[in-house]
Every structure is written in C-alpha cells, then in structure tokens.
C-alpha positions as a LaTeX table, in Angstrom:
\begin{tabular}{lrrr}
\hline
Residue & $x$ (\AA) & $y$ (\AA) & $z$ (\AA) \\
\hline
Met1 & $-8.06$ & 19.88 & 3.16 \\
Glu2 & $-4.99$ & 18.95 & 4.05 \\
Ser3 & $-6.34$ & 19.38 & 8.07 \\
Arg4 & $-9.23$ & 16.92 & 7.35 \\
Thr5 & $-7.26$ & 14.63 & 5.62 \\
His6 & $-4.94$ & 14.35 & 8.67 \\
Asn7 & $-7.82$ & 14.22 & 10.84 \\
Glu8 & $-9.44$ & 11.64 & 9.28 \\
Leu9 & $-5.80$ & 9.27 & 9.08 \\
Thr10 & $-5.14$ & 10.20 & 13.06 \\
Ser11 & $-8.74$ & 8.79 & 13.38 \\
Ala12 & $-8.43$ & 5.32 & 11.52 \\
Arg13 & $-4.87$ & 4.78 & 13.56 \\
Tyr14 & $-6.75$ & 5.41 & 16.48 \\
Phe15 & $-9.63$ & 2.89 & 15.45 \\
Ala16 & $-7.11$ & 0.22 & 14.05 \\
Arg17 & $-4.80$ & 0.31 & 17.77 \\
Asn18 & $-8.37$ & 0.02 & 19.47 \\
Ile19 & $-8.60$ & $-3.05$ & 17.07 \\
Leu20 & $-5.40$ & $-4.50$ & 17.42 \\
Ala21 & $-5.63$ & $-3.99$ & 21.36 \\
Arg22 & $-9.14$ & $-5.82$ & 22.03 \\
Ala23 & $-7.91$ & $-8.72$ & 18.88 \\
Val24 & $-4.53$ & $-8.95$ & 21.20 \\
Leu25 & $-6.63$ & $-9.23$ & 24.33 \\
Val26 & $-8.77$ & $-11.69$ & 22.80 \\
Trp27 & $-6.02$ & $-14.00$ & 21.35 \\
Leu28 & $-3.88$ & $-14.01$ & 25.02 \\
Ile29 & $-7.39$ & $-15.05$ & 26.53 \\
Thr30 & $-8.76$ & $-17.70$ & 24.34 \\
Met31 & $-4.87$ & $-19.06$ & 23.41 \\
Ser32 & $-3.81$ & $-19.21$ & 27.25 \\
Ala33 & $-7.15$ & $-21.27$ & 27.75 \\
Gly34 & $-6.64$ & $-23.35$ & 25.04 \\
Ala35 & $-3.13$ & $-24.17$ & 26.13 \\
Gly36 & $-4.18$ & $-24.96$ & 29.61 \\
Leu37 & $-6.63$ & $-27.42$ & 28.31 \\
Val38 & $-4.24$ & $-29.03$ & 26.08 \\
Leu39 & $-1.63$ & $-29.29$ & 28.37 \\
Leu40 & $-3.95$ & $-30.32$ & 32.04 \\
Met41 & $-7.06$ & $-32.34$ & 30.57 \\
Arg42 & $-5.90$ & $-34.17$ & 28.02 \\
Pro43 & $-3.83$ & $-36.97$ & 28.76 \\
Gly44 & $-0.22$ & $-36.99$ & 26.35 \\
Gly45 & $-1.14$ & $-33.02$ & 26.03 \\
Ile46 & 2.78 & $-32.07$ & 26.60 \\
Ala47 & 3.08 & $-33.78$ & 23.52 \\
Glu48 & 0.67 & $-31.44$ & 21.71 \\
Phe49 & 2.65 & $-28.31$ & 23.34 \\
Pro50 & 4.88 & $-27.65$ & 20.31 \\
Phe51 & 1.56 & $-27.33$ & 18.00 \\
Thr52 & $-0.19$ & $-25.28$ & 20.27 \\
Val53 & 2.89 & $-22.79$ & 20.50 \\
Thr54 & 2.92 & $-22.48$ & 17.03 \\
Ala55 & $-0.67$ & $-22.22$ & 16.11 \\
Ser56 & $-0.70$ & $-19.51$ & 18.71 \\
Ile57 & 2.41 & $-17.43$ & 17.31 \\
Gly58 & 0.86 & $-17.85$ & 14.26 \\
Ser59 & $-2.19$ & $-16.82$ & 15.19 \\
Leu60 & $-1.02$ & $-13.57$ & 16.39 \\
Ala61 & 1.10 & $-12.83$ & 13.45 \\
Ala62 & $-2.37$ & $-12.63$ & 11.45 \\
Ile63 & $-4.06$ & $-10.25$ & 13.67 \\
Leu64 & $-0.39$ & $-8.26$ & 13.40 \\
Ala65 & $-0.61$ & $-8.58$ & 9.52 \\
Phe66 & $-4.37$ & $-7.45$ & 9.76 \\
Tyr67 & $-3.25$ & $-4.10$ & 11.78 \\
Val68 & $-0.52$ & $-3.52$ & 9.43 \\
Ser69 & $-2.56$ & $-3.66$ & 6.45 \\
Thr70 & $-5.35$ & $-1.14$ & 8.57 \\
Ile71 & $-2.67$ & 1.41 & 8.99 \\
Ser72 & $-1.17$ & 1.09 & 5.75 \\
Ser73 & $-1.79$ & 3.41 & 2.70 \\
Ala74 & $-3.64$ & 1.73 & 0.04 \\
Gly75 & $-1.47$ & 0.29 & $-2.17$ \\
Pro76 & 1.37 & $-2.56$ & $-2.57$ \\
Gly77 & 1.99 & $-1.94$ & 1.40 \\
Arg78 & $-1.82$ & $-2.89$ & 2.38 \\
Asn79 & $-2.04$ & $-5.62$ & $-0.35$ \\
Leu80 & 1.37 & $-7.33$ & 0.92 \\
Ala81 & 0.08 & $-7.10$ & 4.39 \\
His82 & $-3.05$ & $-8.41$ & 3.63 \\
Ile83 & $-1.47$ & $-11.65$ & 1.68 \\
Tyr84 & 1.12 & $-12.33$ & 4.67 \\
Cys85 & $-2.20$ & $-12.14$ & 7.04 \\
Trp86 & $-4.02$ & $-14.86$ & 4.97 \\
Leu87 & $-0.68$ & $-16.76$ & 5.31 \\
Phe88 & $-0.72$ & $-16.87$ & 8.53 \\
Ser89 & $-4.06$ & $-17.23$ & 8.99 \\
Val90 & $-3.95$ & $-20.83$ & 8.15 \\
Gln91 & $-2.70$ & $-21.32$ & 11.52 \\
Val92 & $-6.16$ & $-20.45$ & 12.76 \\
Phe93 & $-7.62$ & $-23.10$ & 10.74 \\
Phe94 & $-5.05$ & $-25.55$ & 11.92 \\
Val95 & $-6.22$ & $-25.31$ & 15.46 \\
Leu96 & $-9.59$ & $-25.49$ & 14.28 \\
Thr97 & $-9.18$ & $-28.67$ & 12.57 \\
Arg98 & $-7.27$ & $-30.32$ & 15.41 \\
Ser99 & $-9.98$ & $-29.00$ & 18.08 \\
Leu100 & $-12.59$ & $-30.64$ & 16.30 \\
Gly101 & $-10.72$ & $-33.76$ & 16.14 \\
Glu102 & $-9.80$ & $-33.45$ & 19.97 \\
Ala103 & $-13.58$ & $-33.22$ & 20.53 \\
Glu104 & $-14.58$ & $-35.95$ & 18.50 \\
Ile105 & $-16.91$ & $-34.33$ & 16.51 \\
Val106 & $-15.12$ & $-35.31$ & 12.88 \\
Gly107 & $-14.27$ & $-38.89$ & 14.03 \\
Ile108 & $-11.03$ & $-40.26$ & 13.04 \\
Trp109 & $-11.58$ & $-40.28$ & 9.46 \\
Gly110 & $-12.35$ & $-36.67$ & 9.97 \\
Val111 & $-9.08$ & $-35.97$ & 11.35 \\
Phe112 & $-6.98$ & $-37.42$ & 8.76 \\
Tyr113 & $-9.00$ & $-35.52$ & 6.07 \\
Ser114 & $-8.72$ & $-32.85$ & 7.84 \\
Ala115 & $-5.02$ & $-32.93$ & 8.44 \\
Gln116 & $-4.52$ & $-33.72$ & 4.94 \\
Tyr117 & $-6.30$ & $-31.32$ & 3.26 \\
Met118 & $-4.88$ & $-28.30$ & 5.79 \\
Asn119 & $-1.28$ & $-29.50$ & 5.31 \\
Leu120 & $-1.72$ & $-28.68$ & 1.23 \\
Phe121 & $-3.82$ & $-25.94$ & 1.84 \\
His122 & $-0.80$ & $-24.41$ & 4.14 \\
Thr123 & 1.90 & $-25.24$ & 1.73 \\
Gly124 & $-0.05$ & $-24.49$ & $-1.41$ \\
Ser125 & $-1.12$ & $-20.83$ & 0.07 \\
Leu126 & 3.02 & $-20.75$ & 0.25 \\
Val127 & 3.45 & $-21.30$ & $-3.09$ \\
Val128 & 0.41 & $-18.60$ & $-4.30$ \\
Val129 & 2.21 & $-16.14$ & $-1.94$ \\
Cys130 & 5.59 & $-16.52$ & $-3.62$ \\
Ala131 & 4.00 & $-16.37$ & $-6.87$ \\
Tyr132 & 2.15 & $-13.04$ & $-5.57$ \\
Leu133 & 5.53 & $-11.69$ & $-4.96$ \\
Leu134 & 7.24 & $-12.73$ & $-8.21$ \\
Gly135 & 4.41 & $-11.23$ & $-9.93$ \\
Gly136 & 4.71 & $-7.94$ & $-8.31$ \\
Val137 & 8.29 & $-7.59$ & $-9.85$ \\
Val138 & 7.55 & $-9.74$ & $-13.58$ \\
Met139 & 4.08 & $-7.18$ & $-13.83$ \\
Ala140 & 5.25 & $-4.00$ & $-11.94$ \\
Arg141 & 3.72 & $-1.64$ & $-14.57$ \\
Ala142 & 0.92 & $-3.93$ & $-15.09$ \\
Ile143 & $-2.78$ & $-2.69$ & $-13.75$ \\
Ala144 & $-2.65$ & $-3.40$ & $-10.03$ \\
Gly145 & $-4.32$ & $-6.61$ & $-9.60$ \\
Phe146 & $-2.77$ & $-8.42$ & $-12.32$ \\
Asn147 & $-0.23$ & $-9.57$ & $-10.08$ \\
Met148 & $-2.79$ & $-11.37$ & $-8.09$ \\
Met149 & $-4.34$ & $-12.59$ & $-11.28$ \\
Phe150 & $-0.18$ & $-13.78$ & $-12.01$ \\
Ala151 & $-0.16$ & $-15.90$ & $-8.44$ \\
Ile152 & $-3.81$ & $-17.31$ & $-9.20$ \\
Thr153 & $-2.71$ & $-18.62$ & $-12.63$ \\
Val154 & 1.31 & $-19.51$ & $-11.68$ \\
Gly155 & 0.56 & $-20.66$ & $-8.22$ \\
Gly156 & $-2.73$ & $-22.17$ & $-8.79$ \\
Thr157 & $-1.38$ & $-24.63$ & $-11.53$ \\
Leu158 & 1.61 & $-25.67$ & $-9.62$ \\
Val159 & $-0.69$ & $-26.48$ & $-6.57$ \\
Gly160 & $-3.35$ & $-28.17$ & $-8.79$ \\
Leu161 & $-1.26$ & $-30.36$ & $-10.63$ \\
Ala162 & 0.23 & $-31.29$ & $-7.10$ \\
Cys163 & $-2.84$ & $-31.60$ & $-5.42$ \\
Leu164 & $-4.86$ & $-32.84$ & $-7.94$ \\
Pro165 & $-4.84$ & $-36.76$ & $-7.20$ \\
Phe166 & $-5.62$ & $-35.73$ & $-3.33$ \\
Ile167 & $-8.59$ & $-34.05$ & $-4.60$ \\
Val168 & $-9.94$ & $-36.31$ & $-7.08$ \\
Asn169 & $-9.72$ & $-39.41$ & $-4.60$ \\
Pro170 & $-9.42$ & $-38.39$ & $-0.92$ \\
Asn171 & $-8.05$ & $-41.83$ & 0.05 \\
Tyr172 & $-5.04$ & $-41.35$ & $-2.44$ \\
Leu173 & $-2.83$ & $-42.17$ & 0.46 \\
Tyr174 & $-3.92$ & $-45.37$ & 0.61 \\
Thr175 & $-3.59$ & $-46.17$ & $-3.41$ \\
Phe176 & 0.25 & $-46.61$ & $-3.19$ \\
Pro177 & 2.46 & $-50.16$ & $-3.65$ \\
Ala178 & 3.78 & $-49.58$ & 0.17 \\
Ile179 & 0.37 & $-49.76$ & 1.28 \\
Thr180 & $-1.06$ & $-52.28$ & $-0.62$ \\
Asp181 & 2.01 & $-54.52$ & 0.09 \\
Phe182 & 1.80 & $-53.92$ & 3.88 \\
Arg183 & $-1.52$ & $-54.64$ & 4.27 \\
Ile184 & $-0.98$ & $-57.83$ & 2.92 \\
Val185 & 2.42 & $-58.60$ & 5.11 \\
Asp186 & $-0.03$ & $-56.97$ & 8.16 \\
Arg187 & $-2.48$ & $-59.75$ & 7.34 \\
Ala188 & $-0.05$ & $-62.76$ & 6.82 \\
Lys189 & 1.30 & $-61.60$ & 10.53 \\
Thr190 & $-2.58$ & $-61.61$ & 12.31 \\
Glu191 & $-2.70$ & $-64.97$ & 11.15 \\
Leu192 & 0.40 & $-66.34$ & 12.22 \\
Leu193 & $-0.58$ & $-65.10$ & 15.29 \\
Arg194 & $-4.02$ & $-66.42$ & 15.43 \\
Glu195 & $-2.00$ & $-70.02$ & 14.83 \\
Gly196 & 0.04 & $-69.54$ & 17.75 \\
Lys197 & 3.55 & $-68.16$ & 16.30 \\
Asp198 & 4.15 & $-65.06$ & 18.50 \\
Asn199 & 7.16 & $-64.55$ & 17.40 \\
Ala200 & 7.14 & $-64.34$ & 13.63 \\
Asp201 & 9.91 & $-63.11$ & 11.52 \\
Pro202 & 10.12 & $-61.96$ & 8.05 \\
Lys203 & 10.67 & $-65.45$ & 6.54 \\
Asp204 & 7.81 & $-66.88$ & 8.18 \\
Ile205 & 5.76 & $-64.21$ & 6.51 \\
Ala206 & 7.40 & $-64.53$ & 2.90 \\
Asp207 & 6.85 & $-68.27$ & 3.01 \\
Arg208 & 3.18 & $-67.55$ & 2.76 \\
Ile209 & 2.43 & $-64.43$ & 0.89 \\
Ser210 & 3.20 & $-63.47$ & $-2.92$ \\
Leu211 & 3.86 & $-59.80$ & $-3.69$ \\
Ser212 & 3.24 & $-57.88$ & $-6.84$ \\
Arg213 & 5.78 & $-56.12$ & $-8.76$ \\
Trp214 & 5.00 & $-52.62$ & $-9.31$ \\
Gly215 & 5.58 & $-49.81$ & $-12.35$ \\
Asp216 & 4.24 & $-46.60$ & $-10.66$ \\
Leu217 & 0.61 & $-47.44$ & $-9.21$ \\
Glu218 & 0.00 & $-50.46$ & $-12.01$ \\
Arg219 & 1.06 & $-54.18$ & $-11.29$ \\
Ala220 & 3.33 & $-55.40$ & $-13.41$ \\
Gly221 & 4.23 & $-59.33$ & $-12.47$ \\
Glu222 & 4.89 & $-61.09$ & $-9.32$ \\
Leu223 & 8.33 & $-60.79$ & $-7.17$ \\
Gly224 & 10.36 & $-63.76$ & $-6.59$ \\
Phe225 & 10.91 & $-65.44$ & $-2.95$ \\
Ser226 & 14.17 & $-63.48$ & $-2.54$ \\
Glu227 & 12.54 & $-60.02$ & $-3.46$ \\
Thr228 & 9.54 & $-60.59$ & $-1.22$ \\
Leu229 & 11.61 & $-61.49$ & 1.60 \\
Ala230 & 13.88 & $-58.21$ & 0.50 \\
Arg231 & 9.92 & $-56.29$ & 0.63 \\
Val232 & 8.76 & $-57.98$ & 4.12 \\
Glu233 & 12.02 & $-56.80$ & 5.41 \\
Glu234 & 11.56 & $-53.41$ & 4.73 \\
Leu235 & 8.34 & $-53.30$ & 5.84 \\
Phe236 & 8.27 & $-55.55$ & 9.02 \\
Pro237 & 9.34 & $-52.52$ & 11.24 \\
Tyr238 & 5.88 & $-50.83$ & 10.33 \\
Leu239 & 4.02 & $-53.54$ & 11.97 \\
Glu240 & 5.06 & $-52.42$ & 15.31 \\
Gly241 & 2.68 & $-50.04$ & 17.31 \\
Glu242 & 1.62 & $-46.73$ & 14.95 \\
Asn243 & 4.67 & $-46.90$ & 12.76 \\
His244 & 2.34 & $-47.59$ & 9.56 \\
Ala245 & 1.06 & $-43.63$ & 9.78 \\
Val246 & 4.59 & $-42.82$ & 8.91 \\
Leu247 & 4.36 & $-44.84$ & 6.03 \\
Ile248 & 0.85 & $-43.71$ & 5.05 \\
Cys249 & 2.11 & $-39.86$ & 5.32 \\
Arg250 & 5.05 & $-40.21$ & 3.20 \\
Pro251 & 3.59 & $-39.67$ & 0.17 \\
Leu252 & 1.87 & $-36.45$ & 1.50 \\
Tyr253 & 5.19 & $-35.12$ & 3.05 \\
Lys254 & 6.59 & $-35.73$ & $-1.09$ \\
Thr255 & 4.27 & $-33.77$ & $-2.05$ \\
Ile256 & 4.74 & $-31.16$ & 0.82 \\
Ala257 & 8.64 & $-30.66$ & $-0.11$ \\
Gln258 & 7.88 & $-30.78$ & $-3.89$ \\
Leu259 & 5.63 & $-27.51$ & $-3.31$ \\
Ser260 & 8.17 & $-26.01$ & $-1.02$ \\
Leu261 & 11.14 & $-26.46$ & $-3.50$ \\
Trp262 & 8.61 & $-24.70$ & $-5.89$ \\
Ser263 & 8.16 & $-22.05$ & $-3.15$ \\
Ile264 & 11.72 & $-21.54$ & $-2.90$ \\
Ala265 & 12.21 & $-21.35$ & $-6.70$ \\
Ile266 & 9.91 & $-18.58$ & $-7.23$ \\
Leu267 & 11.11 & $-16.44$ & $-4.26$ \\
Ala268 & 14.73 & $-17.49$ & $-5.69$ \\
Gly269 & 13.37 & $-15.82$ & $-9.01$ \\
Phe270 & 11.85 & $-13.08$ & $-7.42$ \\
Phe271 & 14.86 & $-11.88$ & $-5.48$ \\
Leu272 & 17.16 & $-11.76$ & $-8.97$ \\
Ile273 & 14.52 & $-9.78$ & $-10.91$ \\
Asn274 & 14.05 & $-7.47$ & $-7.75$ \\
Tyr275 & 18.03 & $-7.01$ & $-7.34$ \\
Leu276 & 18.45 & $-6.11$ & $-11.18$ \\
Arg277 & 15.43 & $-4.07$ & $-10.97$ \\
Asp278 & 15.57 & $-2.40$ & $-7.47$ \\
Pro279 & 12.12 & $-1.28$ & $-7.53$ \\
Pro280 & 11.62 & 1.12 & $-4.38$ \\
Lys281 & 9.00 & $-0.81$ & $-2.03$ \\
Pro282 & 6.90 & $-0.52$ & 1.41 \\
Ala283 & 9.60 & 0.00 & 4.10 \\
His284 & 11.19 & $-3.21$ & 5.76 \\
Phe285 & 8.98 & $-5.67$ & 3.61 \\
Glu286 & 12.47 & $-6.70$ & 1.91 \\
Lys287 & 13.41 & $-8.48$ & 5.29 \\
Ile288 & 9.97 & $-9.64$ & 5.85 \\
His289 & 10.73 & $-11.17$ & 1.93 \\
Phe290 & 13.98 & $-12.80$ & 3.25 \\
Thr291 & 12.05 & $-14.04$ & 6.47 \\
Leu292 & 9.42 & $-15.67$ & 4.06 \\
Phe293 & 12.57 & $-17.67$ & 2.10 \\
Ala294 & 14.18 & $-18.68$ & 5.43 \\
Tyr295 & 10.39 & $-20.12$ & 6.33 \\
Thr296 & 10.21 & $-22.02$ & 2.88 \\
Val297 & 12.97 & $-23.36$ & 3.05 \\
Phe298 & 12.52 & $-24.63$ & 6.70 \\
Glu299 & 9.28 & $-26.04$ & 5.20 \\
Tyr300 & 11.03 & $-28.19$ & 3.02 \\
Phe301 & 13.62 & $-29.46$ & 5.43 \\
His302 & 10.86 & $-30.16$ & 7.37 \\
Ala303 & 8.96 & $-32.28$ & 5.05 \\
Ser304 & 12.08 & $-34.06$ & 3.77 \\
Thr305 & 13.31 & $-34.79$ & 7.36 \\
Leu306 & 10.14 & $-36.38$ & 7.96 \\
Leu307 & 10.00 & $-38.53$ & 4.72 \\
Lys308 & 13.33 & $-40.38$ & 6.44 \\
Ala309 & 11.52 & $-41.51$ & 9.66 \\
Thr310 & 10.83 & $-44.97$ & 10.02 \\
Thr311 & 9.25 & $-45.17$ & 13.59 \\
Phe312 & 6.11 & $-43.27$ & 14.55 \\
Glu313 & 8.17 & $-42.18$ & 17.75 \\
Glu314 & 10.68 & $-40.44$ & 15.75 \\
Phe315 & 8.28 & $-38.99$ & 13.22 \\
Val316 & 6.77 & $-37.09$ & 16.27 \\
Ala317 & 10.08 & $-35.94$ & 17.74 \\
Leu318 & 11.08 & $-34.62$ & 14.48 \\
Asp319 & 7.85 & $-32.77$ & 13.73 \\
Arg320 & 8.46 & $-31.10$ & 16.96 \\
Ile321 & 11.58 & $-29.96$ & 16.16 \\
Gly322 & 10.25 & $-28.37$ & 13.27 \\
Lys323 & 7.32 & $-26.71$ & 14.56 \\
Tyr324 & 9.84 & $-24.68$ & 17.24 \\
Leu325 & 11.78 & $-23.76$ & 14.30 \\
Thr326 & 8.58 & $-22.73$ & 12.29 \\
Ala327 & 7.60 & $-20.86$ & 15.68 \\
Ala328 & 10.87 & $-19.33$ & 15.69 \\
Val329 & 10.62 & $-17.94$ & 11.88 \\
Leu330 & 6.97 & $-16.81$ & 13.09 \\
Ile331 & 8.43 & $-14.48$ & 15.65 \\
Thr332 & 10.87 & $-12.92$ & 13.45 \\
Phe333 & 7.82 & $-12.11$ & 11.29 \\
Ile334 & 5.93 & $-10.72$ & 14.70 \\
Gly335 & 9.00 & $-8.49$ & 15.40 \\
Leu336 & 9.37 & $-7.19$ & 11.74 \\
Phe337 & 5.70 & $-6.40$ & 11.50 \\
Leu338 & 6.14 & $-4.42$ & 14.50 \\
Val339 & 8.85 & $-2.57$ & 13.51 \\
Arg340 & 6.79 & $-1.65$ & 10.24 \\
Ala341 & 4.05 & $-0.73$ & 12.45 \\
Arg342 & 5.83 & 1.63 & 14.19 \\
Phe343 & 7.49 & 3.08 & 11.44 \\
Leu344 & 4.23 & 3.86 & 9.89 \\
Ser345 & 2.82 & 5.54 & 12.87 \\
Arg346 & 5.56 & 8.30 & 12.43 \\
Ser347 & 4.44 & 11.20 & 10.18 \\
Leu348 & 7.68 & 10.38 & 8.00 \\
Gly349 & 6.76 & 6.93 & 7.36 \\
Val350 & 3.14 & 8.01 & 6.59 \\
Phe351 & 4.76 & 10.59 & 3.97 \\
Tyr352 & 6.98 & 7.93 & 2.40 \\
Glu353 & 4.36 & 5.17 & 1.74 \\
Glu354 & 1.52 & 8.21 & 0.27 \\
Lys355 & 5.12 & 9.00 & $-1.86$ \\
Leu356 & 5.67 & 5.27 & $-3.08$ \\
Thr357 & 2.09 & 4.67 & $-3.58$ \\
Ala358 & 1.69 & 8.29 & $-5.79$ \\
Asp359 & 4.63 & 8.39 & $-7.60$ \\
Pro360 & 7.06 & 5.25 & $-7.07$ \\
Gly361 & 9.66 & 6.42 & $-9.87$ \\
Gly362 & 10.24 & 9.52 & $-7.93$ \\
Ile363 & 11.38 & 8.33 & $-4.72$ \\
Ser364 & 14.34 & 5.90 & $-3.65$ \\
Arg365 & 14.30 & 3.01 & $-1.39$ \\
Trp366 & 14.18 & 3.30 & 1.86 \\
Arg367 & 17.22 & 2.61 & 4.13 \\
Asp368 & 17.09 & 1.73 & 7.48 \\
Gly369 & 19.88 & 0.69 & 10.36 \\
Ile370 & 20.39 & $-2.79$ & 8.87 \\
Asp371 & 21.23 & $-1.00$ & 5.65 \\
Asn372 & 23.10 & 1.35 & 7.14 \\
Phe373 & 25.26 & $-1.13$ & 8.89 \\
Leu374 & 25.73 & $-3.31$ & 6.01 \\
Ile375 & 27.21 & $-0.31$ & 3.83 \\
Arg376 & 29.19 & 0.59 & 6.84 \\
Asn377 & 30.60 & $-2.75$ & 7.11 \\
Leu378 & 30.66 & $-3.80$ & 3.61 \\
Phe379 & 30.85 & $-1.91$ & 1.14 \\
Ala380 & 33.75 & 0.90 & 0.23 \\
Lys381 & 31.71 & 3.86 & $-0.18$ \\
Gln382 & 33.20 & 5.40 & $-3.02$ \\
Lys383 & 32.75 & 2.24 & $-5.13$ \\
Leu384 & 28.68 & 2.45 & $-4.74$ \\
Lys385 & 27.19 & 3.34 & $-7.74$ \\
Asn386 & 23.54 & 1.75 & $-7.40$ \\
Arg387 & 20.82 & 4.01 & $-6.40$ \\
Phe388 & 19.83 & 2.21 & $-3.55$ \\
Leu389 & 22.90 & 2.23 & $-1.85$ \\
Leu390 & 23.94 & 5.54 & $-2.46$ \\
Gln391 & 24.16 & 8.10 & 0.55 \\
Arg392 & 20.96 & 10.36 & 0.66 \\
Pro393 & 21.78 & 14.23 & 0.06 \\
Glu394 & 21.55 & 14.99 & 4.19 \\
Glu395 & 24.08 & 12.44 & 5.12 \\
Lys396 & 26.64 & 13.20 & 2.53 \\
\hline
\end{tabular}
C-alpha cells in the first residue's frame, strides 16, 4: 500500500513537472513575442515596457504558484498556493484588457472601463487574499472552507462598500465636482480661443464663468469672484495636453489607496494573531506572507504617490517607477515559491506536509536557513522558550 502511494505521488509530481515545463515554454514564447511587438511595432512602445515587464513576471508567478499547488498535499499548503495563483493571475487579465485596447477592439471607452475595473479588481483581490489569511488564524479550528467564507464576507464587504459607486455608475469618476468645474473652465478657455485670445490666463476665464460651492457631491451655493479665481488657478494646469487624465483618475487611485490600507491593516492583524498563537504552517509560506505585506505597502504608496501628480508626464513617470517596484516584489515571490517547490521535491518535505495536514498539533514549526541565521545572530539560546524557536533534539 505504501509503495503504491509512493508511486502515485511520484507519477503526479512527474506529470506536474511536465506541465510546468510546457507552461513556462509557452509563457516565454508568448511574452517574448508580446514584448517585441510592444517595443518594436507600436509607436511609443518603450513607455509600455514597465507594464510588459510587470505583467510578464506576474504571469510567471501565477504559473509557478499553480505548479506548487499541484505538488502540495491536500490541505493548507495547496489552498494557499491556489490563493496566490489567483492573485498573480490578475496580471494576465491586465495584459488581456490592454491588448484589446491596443488592437482597437473595444474603443477608447472600453479601454477606460476595463482599466478602471481591472485596477479595482486587482486591489479588491488583494483585500480578499489578506482576509483569507486572517480567517485561517481566526478560525483555525473551524471546518475547512470557513476561512474562505470569512474572506468573502469580510473582504467582500470592504471591497463592495468601496467599489459600489463604480458598480452603480460606470461613469462615476466624471461625477466629481473637480470634473464638473474643469469642464466649465475648459469650455470658457475654448471660447476665448475662438474669440482670438490665445494667451488667456485664469483671470480672463474667471471673469466669464461662475462656479458652484460644493458639499460632497451636491451643490451648496455659488463661489464669489476671488474664490472662483482661486479655483480656476487650481484647475488651470490640467488644461494643458493630457493633464486632465490625472484629474479624472484621482478618485480611482484614492479608492485604491484606501483598499490597500485595509489590506495592510488586515495583514497586521494576521501577523499579530499568528505571532501570539504560533501555529505550525506550510514551509516557507511565512516568508511569502511577509512578502505579501511588502506588496500591499508598495501598492498603497504607489496609489498615494499618483494622487499627488499634477501633470500627465509626472503621472506616467511615477506609475513606471511603481511598476518596477511591483516587478521586484513579484520576483521575490517567484524565488520563494521556487524554494518551496524544491522543499516539496524532497521526501522530508513530503513527510512534513502530510504530517502537518494530518496532525498539525503534533508537529513543530519548520525552521529553515533564514530562521537559523536570525536565531544564531539575534537571540540568546538560553532565553528562548517559545516552541518555534527551540532547537530540535538532533541539533542540541
């Protein structure tokens, strides 16, 4: 019986390796061809290079996470790999929606809607993944699957409340007072140009318009001339070139920053409870979770930085830097999943994962090289009393 189980496991791992090899080959060909088309055939393709790099690395991370799930024993290790695979797979949808726009299949409004909803879906997925991790420690003794219900309930509620206005009204970004005022200012400048005044300044525009005083999204009276002039001066830079796109997207990135903050708060709660309880967990996933924390922090700072941009060129430059940082974190994810895949390819790793699934209370936390380094350099051995920091019997 044991021999049969071993043979079946070996066969499954061999099949999984073949899947990974073929998937990586397809990925290399597809992404190389796509990158070549973007860089060489599309005007301004260099500007798309950071997006291509991030999407390509994210797609590879999704493939690797799926591979790790196929060689993991049924239980928390496989479930976590599936969850991360889902998170990384969003990068594939980014590529798809961007490709539809570049091919002029969906039109400019299709590009706008797809970019809006894909950004919200990505950040919303991040909140749900973090809620799933929190549910795993809050409901550690509950029936399998309850943490997913917890994630959908908690994460779905937070995401739903933040994204409901975008769902009810796809043109929600155009309902903000700043956009309404901008349209009035832009119309006045266009009229001045038609009248032959090429160098219209904010005072010229303020002389011929009146702007509303706003309370949230409702009008609450009219502005005086000095207030109108100050408002026109505030909006005047957005009349140049494509700068108005920055103004339109600002509420979207404010929502993304808020959702990213929720992800950070949820993960902080997860780490606190996890530290207090210190349950045994699938090997190397603790470092993967810490990398996820870095990922959420970068997403927050990325969105917050874009909120401060005032020109389209500045917006693009900041977005490009953010995508390179995201790519660096995704590469870290890939390295950690490769380490886990190597661990699972050893008989010791298989035994540990099966024991963890069957009897989690009867096994200690897996300690790897990084743990040993921290213990050796940062802690006094005689003062260590927590189970997960004790030396194993064979190491004493």
